[in-house]
N, C-alpha and C positions, 0 to 999 in steps of 0.2 A: 324699604321696610327695615326698621331697626332690629338688630339681633337681640335675642333674649339673653339673660345672664347665663342660662344653661348652654346656649349655643356658643357664647364667647368662651366659657370654661372648657367646653368640648374641643374647640379649636386650639386653645392653649395646650390642652392635654395631648392632642394629636401631634402638635409640633414637638413637644417634649419627647414623646415616644419615637417619632421619626428621627429626631436628633440623636437620641440614645442608640437606636439601632445602627445609624450611620457611624456613630462614634465607636460602637463595638466592632463593626466591620473593620474600621481603621486600626483599632487596637489589636485585632486578630491578624492584621496583615492581609485581609481579604479586600482586594481592591478591584475596580473595573466597573464599566457601565452595566454589565450583566447583573451584578450584585446590587447596584444602586436601583436598577429597574425592579428587581425582586422586592426591595424595600418599598418602592412605590406600589407594587402589587399588594404587598402586605397592608399598606395604609389604605388602599381602596377597599380591601376586605374589612379593615378596621371601621371604615365609614359605614359599610353595609351592616356590620355587626352592631354598631351603635344604633342604627335606625331600627333594626330588628328588635333589639332589646327595648328600645323606646316603645315600639308597637306592643310588645308583650306587657310592658308596664301599664300602658294606656288601656288596652283591650282585655288583657288577661291571657292566661294560657289556654283557656277554653272560650269559645265565642258562640253566640247564638246566631244561627243562620235561619232566616225566615224566607220561605217561598210563598207563593200564592196559596198553596194547599197545606203546608206544614211548617213547623219550627223545630229545629234540631240543634243540639249543642255538639260542637266538634272542636278538635284541637286547632288552635290558631296556627295557620300555616307558617308563621314566623318562628314557631318553636323548633320544628325539624330543620328549617333553613338556618337558624342560628347555630345549631349543632354542626351542620355541614360547613358553615363559614369558619367556625372555630377550629374545626379539624384541618381545614385548608391553611389557616393561619399558622397552626402549629407545624405543618409540613414545610411551609416557607421558612419559618424560624430554624427548623432542623437543617434544611438544605443550605442555608447561609451560615450555619454554625454559630448562631448567637442565642443567648438566653435573655428573656426580658428581665430588666432590673426594675426594682420598685421605683415609683415616682419619688422624686427627691434625690434620686441617683446616689452616687457614691459607691465605692467598692465594698464598704462594710455595712451599708444600710440594711442589708438583708438579715444581718445577725441580731438585730435588736428586737425581734419579735419574741 
């Protein structure tokens, strides 16, 4: 099955983020398999976050739940899960001592906003 344009763009973005995190570890002098593994953990969470965000975009923040006897609107389970995943991602970034840089990289790119 061919990948959609969105999937290809997401894979490219994933690689840019992973490379940037590993580069920041190197620039900070933070080396070792433990830290590289934490980056892999971060990227796994990034994958989960992307899927959760896609679900929210597709189904909305509230969803209709129909049973045999009733229909109710409830919060999409992806909403609180997304918040938890984001919190864990921030903890990993904090523990490895890096800050995410904007796509397009460069040390001065954050000053142009």
